[in-house]
C-alpha angles and dihedrals in degrees: 000000000000115000126204123203119182132188115207088357125189088111122142118239129197146123126279112255096237138046139166124271112284123254119270120268108254124205125196136189103052118126096178125096117237120254096230141343128075123332132190117205125186119213141187124256095276094042096269114170125219123221095283092040089057088050089052090050092051088047091058094043093255094304094127094060091038093055091048091054093044097049097051092241105199098198099224114159111284095006107150133204117192115204111185125196095015097160128267086019130070089217142352118203116198118200126185119231087201126221100286123093110269120249129184086260092056093044089055087054091051091055091048092051086059095048091051095048108041138044119240102185091111095038132274140216124216116199102225105171103103109048105128127248098321110132114243088003093173092055090053090048090055090050092054092048092049092053093045092046094059115127130165112219103158097119099036111120096204112128095237133011112198116250119232113259127220117295110209119204102213113204094024125128140203094279088059093051092047091049092051099040097042097037127358099047086060090053089054090049090053093052089047090053092052092048093048091051093047095048099049114103122250094248090061101038121053126147099286093042088054088054090049096051094046093050091049089053091055100048110135096012113134130233094021128132123188123206118187121188114200125200092277091049092047091051091046091055091053094244095156096158095057093041089049094056091050094044098097097053133085087225111077119227123252136198109218118195122188113188119189118188111197098136134061123324091242096034115123111236132233110249118221113188120184132186112243111190099156092196126002118200090163090251115237087344084063122198124239112268096241112102093350084133086079089068090079083081095053087111091064091117092055089043090054095047089051091051095046094052089046093054093047095047097046092050091044098240113197096243144090112237134171124199115201115191120183108198129195141143114233107219138159115239144123089281097046120114115257133223104270097033118131121220130193118228129215087255088061090244113128127231128205109213107217095163121023088202088071089072104127093072089054092055090046099046091059090041097051090049090049090050094052096045096045103036109019093217127203092221134012125206121183123192128190147150086242115149143019084214091068090049094051090048102049104018124205094315100069140029115223117252123198124185138154091235122060091204089056089051090052090052089053091053089055091051089049090052093049095043099046094244109101126209132191125199124247123189133268110193129178087245091065089068092045087057093058095054109124128215091217104028140027095269136354122224097239136031138146131329151347091040097203092056092044089055090049090050092055091054092040090057085072098044118089113251095232094052117098101241131185122190115197117193104195098172091122101044108035092087127042124213090175122034131245122202093266100030120056122204110295130035112009101198084229113189104032094091092043096049090039087057090046093051089049089054091047092049090055 
């Protein structure tokens, strides 16, 4: 059963009024081609058709293979050819598998290419019989389709938004269905939760509303405990850094903890800690107005943590995991912290705030200390849209990963390659800790370059030296201006797939 534990309760819980469109309904187990409608067929680099593809070609009187030959189809991975009105079908979409061996990640992309390239409001068939040696390949194809099909329509005023039709995985089997229904559909739900949270505007999502939305997503999920600290409880715990960031807003900060126990009773958990600034103006050190609207997604780290724990809990992963989400709105007001102020953290260490726009590390330094004191984790991962420095260093292809151990960084790169969310290491040198020494407090919240490493050093000051610690800076990857096969334009929900793969590894 789900358990709820509240500190200084009296909080009001409820669902946000809006959400994104639901995932399509997927069906598995059919081996028969549809008689009509829309069909997606995957072909080899030279247009080679698999068994079902050949049956499709025969059903169209050879016009599929004829069109591939006539259109000089080059067969690069993801190349598409749309063939409308190819009787008896309304549309046939040809997608190339490329000439490299297929992996689960590449199969996800193949599903995403289909979602981007064809309408499914009247139903759709994906021919999933020739996808290499990937276990449960049709289930992975469905996951990729679900990720690529995401769209957020909550604030559209059109009278009717077409619902997704059924997506049939032709050539799939019972194993594919079980893999999707018991596992991968929950991963898609976790990514969707993160995207929904990251897309909501700041006037509908503040700290308590974030809590409401996450609790609603977890309704009915087993082995889950919620802890919510309100402003009084945050002050009582001495979390002056977290409280300081939220001081200028009419919306009080929160600390949301979601604990999932799927492992042994005495097994130490993996702690996931995500920055949750529900809107970031920069505070007194106010940001420029251009593109400030992006700052509605400055809670992407917390959103990813919520989505990751949801996926693990719903599939019943054999692991204990605790998600810690410090939540605040960073606003300028007569109550806001000022540059030069000194805050006392939960650990007792003091922090001089030289720039109120370097606020994410203030939330996280209290949250990582709380996670260690309360849960004694065996590994700690923190994730945040922390610095423009990381975005400039790694662009939109990689999130920055910083650890104290290069071997651990290499392991994180492997997880990124497997999960479809790539990371690249940035340095953490002893001199970075020297650069944040303060004249008036224990540390200061900014100091020197590179900014991504300095931000990590601020947080790392509060992480025990012996604890395996991974810092993810996702400032360059959380929002897409250009789509990828599995992430449409908008909020990417980045981090759910990465941390999900990490939890699977840790569970093994």
